[in-house]
C-alpha positions in Angstrom: 49.0 110.5 116.0 48.4 113.1 113.2 51.9 112.5 112.0 51.1 109.0 110.8 49.0 110.4 108.0 52.1 111.3 106.4 54.0 107.7 106.8 53.2 106.5 103.2 54.6 109.7 101.7 57.6 109.4 104.0 58.5 105.9 102.7 59.1 107.3 99.4 61.5 110.1 100.4 65.3 109.6 101.0 66.1 110.1 104.6 67.1 112.0 106.6 64.9 114.9 106.2 63.1 117.6 108.1 59.4 117.6 107.9 57.3 120.8 108.7 53.8 120.5 109.7 52.5 123.9 108.4 49.0 123.4 110.1 50.9 123.5 113.6 52.8 126.5 112.5 49.8 128.3 111.4 47.7 127.3 114.6 50.8 128.7 116.5 51.0 132.0 114.8 47.4 132.6 114.7 47.2 132.5 118.5 50.4 134.5 118.9 49.7 137.2 116.7 46.0 137.4 118.1 47.4 138.0 121.6 50.0 140.5 120.5 47.4 142.6 118.7 45.2 142.4 121.9 48.0 143.9 124.2 49.4 146.2 121.3 52.6 144.4 121.5 55.3 144.1 118.6 57.1 141.0 117.8 60.5 140.1 116.0 61.0 136.5 115.1 64.5 135.1 116.3 65.8 133.8 113.0 68.5 131.9 114.8 65.9 129.3 115.6 65.0 128.4 112.1 66.2 130.4 108.9 64.3 128.1 106.5 63.2 130.7 103.8 59.8 129.0 103.4 59.1 129.0 107.1 60.4 132.7 107.2 58.1 133.8 104.5 55.1 132.2 106.5 56.2 134.2 109.6 56.8 137.5 107.5 53.1 137.1 106.0 51.9 136.7 109.7 53.2 140.2 110.4 56.3 139.6 112.5 59.6 141.4 112.1 63.1 139.8 112.4 65.4 139.4 115.3 69.0 138.8 113.9 72.2 137.8 115.2 74.5 138.0 112.3 74.8 140.3 109.3 73.8 137.3 107.0 70.6 137.0 109.0 69.8 140.6 108.4 70.6 140.3 104.8 68.3 137.2 104.3 65.5 139.2 106.2 65.9 142.0 103.7 65.9 139.8 100.8 62.8 138.0 102.1 60.9 141.4 102.1 60.9 142.1 105.8 60.4 145.8 106.5 63.8 147.3 107.8 61.8 149.1 110.4 61.1 145.7 112.0 64.5 144.4 112.0 66.6 144.1 115.1 70.2 143.1 115.2 71.6 141.6 118.6 74.6 139.6 119.5 77.6 140.2 121.6 80.1 140.2 118.8 78.9 142.1 115.7 81.7 142.6 113.1 82.4 145.9 111.3 81.1 144.2 108.1 77.9 143.1 109.6 77.5 146.6 111.1 77.8 148.2 107.8 75.5 145.7 106.2 72.8 146.4 108.8 73.4 150.3 108.6 73.2 150.2 104.8 69.8 148.2 105.2 68.4 150.9 107.4 67.4 148.5 110.2 65.4 149.7 113.1 67.7 149.0 115.9 71.0 147.4 117.0 70.8 145.8 120.4 74.1 147.0 121.9 75.8 144.8 124.3 78.8 146.7 125.5 80.1 150.4 125.8 82.7 149.6 123.2 80.1 148.4 120.7 78.2 151.8 121.0 81.4 153.7 120.1 82.2 151.3 116.9 78.6 151.7 115.7 78.7 155.4 116.1 82.1 155.6 114.2 81.0 153.3 111.3 77.7 155.2 111.1 79.5 158.6 111.0 81.8 157.1 108.1 78.6 156.1 106.2 76.8 159.3 106.9 74.0 157.6 108.8 72.5 157.7 112.3 72.2 154.3 114.0 69.1 153.4 116.1 70.1 151.5 119.3 68.9 149.9 122.2 70.9 148.9 125.3 70.8 145.2 126.2 70.9 145.2 129.9 72.2 142.4 132.0 69.8 141.9 134.8 71.6 139.2 136.8 68.6 136.8 136.5 69.0 132.9 136.6 66.5 131.9 133.8 66.4 128.4 135.4 66.9 126.7 132.1 70.0 124.9 130.7 73.1 126.6 131.5 74.1 126.6 127.9 71.3 128.7 127.0 70.8 131.0 129.9 72.0 134.7 129.0 71.0 136.9 131.7 73.2 136.0 134.7 76.2 138.6 135.6 78.7 136.0 134.8 77.4 135.5 131.3 78.9 137.4 128.4 75.8 139.2 127.2 74.4 142.5 128.0 75.7 145.7 129.7 75.6 145.4 133.5 74.3 147.9 136.0 77.7 149.0 137.2 78.5 150.0 133.5 75.2 152.0 132.7 76.5 155.4 133.6 79.6 155.1 131.5 77.2 153.7 128.4 74.8 156.7 129.0 77.8 159.0 128.8 79.1 157.5 125.8 75.6 157.6 124.1 75.5 161.3 124.8 78.8 161.8 123.4 78.2 160.0 120.2 76.3 162.1 117.7 75.7 159.2 115.1 73.7 156.9 117.5 70.2 157.4 118.9 69.0 155.6 121.8 65.6 154.1 121.1 65.0 151.7 124.1 66.0 149.0 126.6 66.3 145.4 125.8 66.7 142.2 128.0 66.8 138.8 127.0 67.9 136.2 129.6 67.7 132.9 128.0 65.7 130.2 126.1 63.3 127.3 127.3 62.1 129.1 130.2 59.2 127.2 131.9 58.5 129.3 135.0 56.3 132.4 134.8 58.1 133.7 138.0 61.1 134.3 136.0 59.4 136.5 133.6 57.8 138.4 136.6 61.3 138.9 137.9 62.3 140.1 134.5 59.5 142.6 134.4 60.5 143.8 137.9 64.1 144.5 136.8 62.9 146.2 133.6 60.8 148.6 135.8 63.8 149.4 138.0 66.0 150.1 135.0 63.4 152.4 133.5 63.2 154.3 136.9 67.0 154.7 136.8 66.7 156.1 133.3 63.8 158.4 134.3 65.8 159.9 137.2 68.2 161.1 134.6 65.5 162.6 132.5 65.8 160.0 129.8 62.3 158.3 128.7 62.8 155.5 126.3 60.1 155.0 123.7 60.8 151.1 123.2 61.0 148.3 125.5 62.3 145.0 124.4 61.6 142.0 126.7 63.4 139.4 124.4 62.0 135.9 124.2 62.6 132.5 125.9 59.1 131.2 126.4 59.5 127.3 126.5 58.0 124.5 124.4 56.9 121.1 125.8 59.6 118.8 124.7 58.0 116.0 126.9 54.6 115.9 125.4 55.1 117.7 122.0 52.1 116.1 120.2 49.8 116.5 123.3 51.0 120.3 123.7 52.1 121.7 120.3 51.4 125.3 121.4 53.2 127.2 124.3 51.1 128.8 127.0 50.9 132.2 125.2 47.9 133.4 127.1 49.5 133.0 130.5 52.8 134.5 129.3 51.4 137.6 127.9 49.1 138.1 130.9 52.2 137.9 133.2 54.0 140.5 131.2 50.9 142.7 131.0 50.4 142.5 134.9 54.0 143.1 135.9 55.6 145.2 133.4 55.0 149.1 133.9 54.6 150.5 130.5 54.7 154.3 130.0 52.4 156.2 128.1 53.2 156.0 124.5 55.7 153.2 124.9 56.1 150.3 122.6 56.6 146.9 123.9 58.6 144.2 121.8 59.1 140.6 121.9 61.7 138.1 120.2 60.0 134.8 120.1 61.8 132.0 118.3 61.6 128.4 119.5 58.2 128.8 120.9 56.7 129.7 117.4 58.6 127.1 115.3 59.9 124.3 117.5 56.8 121.8 117.4 56.1 122.3 113.8 59.3 120.5 112.8 60.3 116.9 112.8 63.5 115.1 112.0 62.6 111.7 110.0 65.3 109.0 110.1 65.4 105.5 108.8 66.9 102.7 110.8 70.2 101.5 109.4 71.0 98.6 111.9 69.9 97.3 115.2 72.9 96.1 117.2 73.3 94.3 120.3 75.8 95.9 122.9 76.6 95.0 126.5 73.4 95.0 128.4 71.6 97.2 125.7 70.6 97.2 122.1 71.6 100.1 119.7 69.2 101.6 117.2 71.6 103.2 114.6 69.7 105.7 112.4 70.9 107.5 109.1 70.8 110.9 111.0 72.9 112.0 113.5 74.4 115.1 115.3 75.1 116.7 112.0 71.3 117.0 111.5 70.1 117.6 115.2 73.1 118.7 117.3 71.0 119.6 120.5 71.4 116.2 122.3 75.1 116.0 121.7 75.7 119.6 122.6 73.4 120.2 125.5 72.2 116.9 126.5 68.9 117.9 125.4 66.2 115.2 124.9 63.7 114.9 122.0 60.7 112.6 122.1 60.7 110.0 119.2 58.2 107.6 117.5 58.6 104.6 115.5 56.2 105.4 112.6 56.3 101.9 110.7 56.7 99.2 113.4 53.7 96.8 113.4 55.0 95.0 116.4 53.0 95.0 119.8 56.3 94.1 121.5 58.0 97.0 123.3 61.7 97.1 123.8 64.2 99.6 125.2 67.0 100.9 122.9 69.7 103.6 122.9 69.2 105.5 119.8 72.3 106.9 118.0 73.6 108.2 114.8 76.2 107.4 112.3 78.7 110.1 113.0 82.1 108.9 114.2 81.7 110.3 117.8 80.4 108.8 120.8 78.5 111.9 121.7 76.4 111.2 118.5 73.6 109.9 120.5 70.0 110.9 120.5 68.9 109.4 123.7 69.3 106.4 125.9 66.7 103.8 127.2 64.0 104.7 124.7 61.0 102.6 124.9 59.5 101.9 121.5 57.7 99.2 119.6 60.3 96.5 118.5 62.5 98.2 115.8 64.0 96.6 112.7 66.1 97.9 110.0 64.3 100.0 107.5 61.8 101.4 110.2 61.1 105.0 110.0 61.6 107.2 113.3 60.1 110.7 113.8 62.2 112.8 116.1 59.9 115.5 117.5 60.4 119.2 118.3 63.0 119.7 115.7 61.7 122.8 114.3 63.9 125.1 116.3 67.7 124.6 116.4 67.5 121.8 114.0 67.9 122.4 110.3 69.4 125.7 111.0 72.3 124.1 113.0 72.8 121.4 110.4 76.4 120.8 109.2 78.4 118.7 106.9 80.5 117.0 109.4 82.0 113.5 108.1 81.0 115.1 104.7 77.4 114.1 105.2 74.8 115.6 103.0 72.7 118.4 104.5 69.1 117.2 105.1 66.4 118.3 102.6 63.1 119.8 104.0 59.6 118.9 103.0 56.3 120.5 104.1 52.9 119.1 104.8 51.4 121.3 102.1 53.3 119.4 99.4 52.9 115.7 100.7 
C-alpha cells in the first residue's frame, strides 16, 4: 500500500490530521483535463467538496474554474486568482450580501433556482449599475439513485426550477433589464454510479433545449453539473473515477448546438481519493459482544458517517499483528452517532496505533467543526513529508 511509505512521518505528527497525496490529485487532474480538452468542455471545481487553499491553488493551475455555493466561496476563489469569467454561483438560498459580493466580483454566472431569485438579482444588479449573467437551474425530476441526502434533481427536492414554472421564469427574465440569460443548468446529485442516470440527464436537457428553441431562445451555455462517483469500497485500487466512460456517455447523448459551450461542476470526483484522515487509537474497549476502537478523531473531523451513514474504508498502518479481529470504530465526541463504522475487520489493534480513513478528500476537512471545542485538524501534504 503506497500510503505506508509515509507511516514513519505520520508517527511524528500530532493526530488527528488530514493527509493529501498530491500524486493522486495530479494524476486525477491530468486525466480529467485531458478529456475536457478532447471534447472542448469547460469545468468549474465545486468548492463545497474541498476549500483547502493549497488544493484549490493546484486545481486553479490545472485550468479549472470555480463552482461556488456561498459568497465566501466566491470571495475565496477571487482571492486565489480564479478568473471571474470562470466562476459560477449556485445555491438555493443566496443572500443579498452574497449576491452583491458576486456582482462586485464580476463573476460569469448565477445559477438561478427560483423565479423570485431572478427578480432579486435583477433589482440588486440595477442598484449597483451592473448586468448579471444568469443560467436557469432546472429541476428535471430525475432520481440520481444515490443517497437520499445528496440527491437534488427530484421534483420533491428544494433545488431548481420545475418545468411548470418555466413559462413564468422566462417572462420574468424578459422583464428584467439587468439580467442576461446565458444558459441552462442541471445538477441532480452526488456520488452517482450509474451511467444510465447521466443518459437520462442528457435526454432531459435535450427536451428542455427544444422547449426554449420553440420560443426562439437559443442559449449559449449548457451546464451539466457534476455528480460522478468515486469508489468508496476500493479506494486504493481505484483512485480515479471512470472519466472516459462518463464523458463518452455525455458526448453520445447530449445534443449540443453549433457554438454552444458545455460546462461541468466536478467536486468529489477530483479530490475525494487524494485525502485521508489519519487518527491515533486512544483506547480499545470491550463492550457487550463487541470491541470498540476509540480514535482521537470523530464526527467533528469527518461527519459523513454520522450524517449520512456513509462508509469509509480504513487501514491500521502500524499494527504488526497477524491476528485479525473485528471492531466498532468510534470517535471521542459525546454522541452515540460519533461512529465511523461497525464490524470492521483489521489486524489486532492496540492503543497508539495509527489508522488511515480513506476517501476523506471530499466533504472531510471542509466540513470540520469545533464541536466539543475540539481543535480543527491540521492538513499535511505528500510534497512536504
